[in-house]
C-alpha positions in Angstrom: 0.1 0.1 -0.1 1.2 3.5 -0.6 2.2 6.1 2.1 -0.8 8.2 0.9 -3.1 5.0 1.2 -1.8 4.3 4.6 -2.2 8.0 5.9 -5.8 8.1 4.7 -6.5 4.8 6.4 -4.9 6.1 9.8 -6.9 9.1 9.6 -10.0 7.5 9.0 -9.3 5.1 12.0 -8.5 8.0 14.1 -11.6 10.0 13.1 -13.6 6.9 14.3 -11.7 6.9 17.5 -12.3 10.6 18.2 -15.9 10.4 17.2 -16.3 7.6 19.7 -14.5 9.4 22.4 -16.9 12.4 22.0 -20.1 10.4 22.2 -18.8 8.0 24.9 -17.4 10.8 27.1 -20.5 13.0 26.8 -22.7 10.2 27.8 -20.7 8.6 30.4 -20.0 11.8 32.0 -23.5 13.0 32.1 -24.2 9.9 34.0 -21.9 10.6 37.1 -22.1 14.5 37.2 -24.4 14.7 40.1 -24.4 15.5 43.9 -24.7 13.0 46.7 -21.5 10.9 46.2 -20.7 7.7 48.2 -16.8 8.4 48.9 -15.6 10.9 51.4 -14.9 14.4 50.0 -13.0 17.5 51.1 -12.9 21.2 50.5 -10.2 22.2 47.9 -8.2 24.0 50.6 -7.6 20.7 52.2 -6.0 19.3 49.0 -2.6 18.9 47.7 -2.1 18.0 43.9 0.9 15.7 43.4 2.1 14.5 40.0 5.1 12.1 39.4 7.6 11.9 36.5 10.5 9.3 35.9 12.7 12.4 35.1 12.6 15.9 34.0 14.9 15.9 30.9 12.6 13.6 28.8 10.5 16.1 26.8 7.3 13.8 27.5 7.9 14.4 31.3 8.4 18.1 30.8 5.1 18.3 29.1 3.5 15.9 31.8 4.9 18.5 34.5 3.3 21.4 32.4 0.0 19.8 32.1 -0.1 19.3 35.9 1.0 23.0 36.7 -1.4 24.5 34.2 -4.4 22.4 35.6 -3.5 23.4 39.1 -3.5 27.0 38.2 -6.9 26.6 36.8 -8.2 24.9 39.8 -6.6 27.1 42.4 -4.7 24.2 44.2 -0.9 23.9 45.0 0.8 21.2 43.1 4.1 19.3 44.0 6.3 17.4 41.4 7.8 14.0 42.7 10.9 13.2 40.4 12.0 9.6 40.6 15.0 9.8 38.5 14.3 6.2 37.5 14.1 4.8 40.9 11.0 3.2 42.3 12.2 3.5 45.9 12.6 7.3 45.2 9.1 7.6 43.7 7.4 5.7 46.6 9.4 7.9 49.2 8.5 11.1 47.5 4.9 10.4 47.4 4.9 9.2 51.1 6.7 12.5 51.9 3.9 14.5 50.5 1.3 12.4 52.0 2.9 13.3 55.6 2.4 17.1 54.9 -1.1 16.9 56.4 -2.9 17.6 53.3 -5.3 15.1 51.4 -3.5 13.9 48.3 -4.6 14.2 44.7 -2.2 12.1 42.8 -1.5 11.3 39.2 1.1 8.8 38.9 3.5 7.7 36.0 5.1 4.9 37.5 8.8 4.0 37.1 7.6 0.3 37.2 4.1 -1.4 37.3 5.0 -3.2 40.6 5.3 0.1 42.5 1.4 0.7 42.2 0.1 -1.4 45.0 2.3 0.3 47.6 1.4 3.7 46.4 -2.3 2.7 46.7 -1.7 1.9 50.4 -0.2 5.2 50.9 -3.0 7.1 49.3 -5.5 4.9 51.1 -3.8 5.7 54.4 -3.8 9.5 53.7 -7.5 9.5 52.6 -6.7 11.0 49.2 -7.3 9.8 45.7 -5.2 8.8 42.8 -5.1 8.1 39.1 -2.4 5.9 37.6 -1.4 6.2 33.8 0.6 3.8 31.6 1.8 1.0 34.0 -0.2 -1.2 36.3 0.7 -4.8 37.5 -1.4 -7.8 36.6 -4.0 -8.5 39.3 -4.3 -4.8 40.4 -7.3 -2.9 39.4 -8.9 0.3 40.5 -12.3 -1.2 40.8 -11.1 -3.9 43.2 -8.7 -1.5 45.3 -11.4 0.9 46.5 -12.5 4.3 45.7 -9.3 5.9 46.6 -7.8 4.3 43.5 -10.0 6.2 41.3 -8.9 5.2 37.6 -6.2 3.8 35.4 -5.6 5.5 32.0 -3.4 4.6 29.1 -3.0 5.1 25.4 -3.0 1.8 23.4 0.6 0.9 23.4 0.2 -1.8 20.8 -1.5 0.8 18.3 1.3 3.1 19.1 4.1 0.7 18.6 2.5 -0.4 15.2 2.4 3.2 14.0 6.0 3.3 14.2 6.7 -0.1 13.0 4.5 -0.1 9.9 5.7 3.3 8.6 9.4 2.2 9.1 8.7 -1.1 7.1 7.1 1.0 4.5 10.2 3.4 4.1 12.5 0.3 4.2 10.3 -1.3 1.4 9.5 -4.2 3.7 13.0 -5.5 4.1 16.2 -4.7 6.0 17.7 -4.7 9.5 16.3 -2.9 12.4 17.3 -2.3 16.0 14.8 -1.8 18.7 15.0 0.5 22.0 12.3 -0.2 24.2 11.9 1.8 27.4 12.1 -0.3 30.8 11.5 -4.2 30.9 8.9 -3.9 34.0 6.8 -1.4 32.2 3.2 -2.4 30.9 3.4 0.4 28.0 7.1 -0.6 26.9 5.8 -4.0 26.7 2.8 -3.0 24.7 4.5 -0.8 22.4 7.3 -3.6 21.7 4.2 -6.1 21.0 3.3 -3.7 18.4 6.8 -3.8 16.8 6.7 -7.7 16.9 3.3 -8.2 15.5 4.0 -5.8 12.7 7.1 -7.7 11.8 5.3 -10.9 11.5 3.9 -9.5 8.2 7.5 -8.7 6.8 9.6 -11.9 6.6 12.2 -10.0 4.8 12.8 -7.8 7.8 15.1 -8.8 10.7 15.4 -7.6 14.2 19.0 -7.5 14.7 19.0 -6.3 18.6 16.9 -5.2 21.4 18.3 -3.1 24.0 16.2 -1.1 26.6 17.1 2.4 27.1 15.3 3.6 30.1 13.0 6.4 28.2 16.4 8.3 28.4 17.9 10.3 25.4 21.5 10.1 26.8 21.2 6.3 27.6 19.9 5.9 24.2 22.7 7.6 22.6 25.2 5.4 24.4 23.3 2.5 23.6 23.0 3.2 20.0 26.7 4.2 19.7 27.6 0.5 21.2 25.0 -1.2 18.6 26.6 0.8 15.5 30.2 -0.5 16.7 28.5 -4.0 16.8 26.5 -3.9 13.3 27.9 -1.0 11.5 26.2 -0.4 8.1 24.1 -3.5 8.6 21.6 -1.4 10.5 18.9 0.1 8.1 16.1 1.2 10.6 15.6 2.0 14.2 12.4 1.6 16.2 12.1 3.2 19.5 9.2 3.1 22.1 9.7 6.8 22.9 10.9 9.8 21.0 13.5 10.8 23.7 15.1 7.6 23.0 14.7 8.0 19.0 16.4 11.6 19.4 19.3 9.8 21.2 19.5 7.1 18.4 19.3 9.7 15.7 22.2 11.9 17.3 24.3 8.7 17.4 23.8 8.2 13.6 24.5 11.7 12.9 27.6 11.6 14.8 28.5 8.4 12.8 27.8 10.1 9.5 24.9 7.7 8.7 21.6 9.4 9.8 20.7 9.9 6.1 21.1 6.0 5.4 18.9 5.0 8.2 15.1 5.3 9.0 13.8 6.2 12.4 10.4 5.8 14.2 9.5 7.0 17.7 6.6 7.3 19.8 5.2 10.5 21.5 5.5 13.0 18.6 7.6 15.4 20.5 8.0 18.7 19.1 11.6 18.3 18.0 10.7 15.1 16.2 7.7 16.8 14.5 10.2 19.4 13.3 12.6 16.7 12.0 9.6 15.4 9.9 8.4 18.8 8.8 12.0 19.6 7.6 12.4 16.2 6.0 15.8 16.1 7.8 18.7 13.7 6.8 16.8 12.5 3.7 13.4 12.0 5.4 15.1 10.0 8.0 12.2 10.2 10.4 9.1 8.3 9.4 6.4 8.1 12.2 5.6 8.8 15.7 2.4 8.1 17.6 0.8 11.1 19.0 -0.3 11.9 22.5 0.9 14.1 25.1 2.3 14.1 28.6 0.5 17.2 29.1 -2.9 15.9 28.3 -2.5 12.5 30.3 -1.3 14.1 33.5 -4.2 16.9 33.2 -6.6 14.2 32.6 -5.7 12.0 35.4 -5.1 14.5 38.0 -8.4 16.2 37.1 -10.3 12.8 37.6 -8.8 12.3 41.0 -9.5 16.0 42.0 -13.2 15.6 41.1 -13.3 12.6 43.0 -11.9 14.3 46.2 -14.1 17.4 46.0 -17.3 15.2 45.3 -18.0 16.1 41.5 -17.8 12.6 40.6 -19.2 9.6 42.7 -16.4 6.8 42.1 -18.9 4.2 42.7 -20.8 5.0 39.8 -18.1 5.4 37.2 -18.3 2.9 34.2 -15.6 0.0 33.8 -14.3 2.0 31.0 -13.8 5.1 33.3 -12.0 3.3 35.7 -9.7 1.4 33.4 -9.6 2.9 29.9 -7.7 4.0 27.0 -7.6 7.4 25.4 -7.3 8.7 21.8 -4.0 8.3 20.0 -2.8 9.6 16.7 0.0 8.6 14.1 2.2 11.5 12.9 4.2 11.1 9.6 6.0 13.7 7.4 2.7 14.2 5.4 0.8 15.2 8.3 3.3 16.5 10.8 2.8 20.3 10.2 -0.7 20.0 11.7 0.8 19.1 15.1 3.4 22.0 15.3 1.2 24.9 16.7 0.9 24.7 20.6 2.6 21.2 20.7 -0.3 19.6 18.8 -2.8 20.4 21.6 -6.0 21.9 20.3 -6.9 25.4 21.5 -9.2 25.4 24.3 -8.5 21.6 25.4 -7.9 22.2 29.0 -11.0 24.3 29.5 -13.0 21.4 27.6 -11.3 18.9 29.8 -12.5 20.7 33.0 -16.1 20.5 31.8 -15.7 16.6 31.0 -12.5 14.7 32.2 -13.6 11.8 30.0 -13.9 13.6 26.8 -11.0 11.7 25.1 -11.9 8.2 26.5 -12.4 5.8 23.4 -12.7 2.3 25.2 -11.8 -0.1 28.0 -8.4 -2.0 28.6 -6.0 -2.6 25.9 -6.5 -6.2 24.5 -3.2 -8.0 24.4 -3.4 -10.7 21.5 0.1 -12.0 22.1 2.9 -12.0 24.5 5.5 -9.3 23.5 
């Protein structure tokens, strides 16, 4: 199929997704926006918003922090940022320190590892606050069975996102060649999902070979070093680079630029960070960057934090949330050089998006849990 054909199909798919989100969100939100909730609630003066990030250097994490701060300003509630620096222990200790300040915690969490979630749930329960987790949650843990204080789990479909980059990478390589893969963290639900999207795609291309897979911890500097090592190992055998995150893709791209080979290799990422969109618009290094799935840390953080906040002040009744609202996936796009210019303004976030979100925190919800069709 031609590139144009694929772009049209992706666009139609996303149009259906966003229509679903609009109708689903409006219906579902109307069903819960009422007085007389069942969970304990508090005046906003008793609340402290808390947002966690794995690091502050990753552009996605920086966007996450900004979304949290902008929402806090709109709500008139203070916000604290817990930066874990890639450590689950630091993450948990930071949340516990905020919970000990005497305020009720309203938390949105982007966990370092899925295994950290149960301990955080217990911390928030003991505090009496409310939380939403985004991206990573261990098997056997669910908001509905964890009680009202764990309000919701949200994610973007990692499999679809992984397929976005992989499909366009394979198209750019004419369905053949050798690629390397840089996932994020091994104990990460979303990294596993995105990698599954890559593997599922490669099954359709028998002439493509996955040379090597090396996790790079969502970190541009680690991805740079890792890719330099892979270049030293495989040399000009590498035709393409698939990454589970744009920060890692930028690190890989830098490594190939330093090696003088960026224009000989194709790259795909995830997250559609502004620098990556700019590379696509400029068609840099012989159209080196071919695709990146679109979503924003800004949007995820604001959505999760708002859902937890509305539970805390009684604007939603946790017991009446739908299964999809408590464990759901949100709309994701696929950016290519053909449509990248549409995502340049305001980081791709539509004007007035935050104001509309405050009216309906489930406005971008498109369905329930991501279905895993195969082990990654």
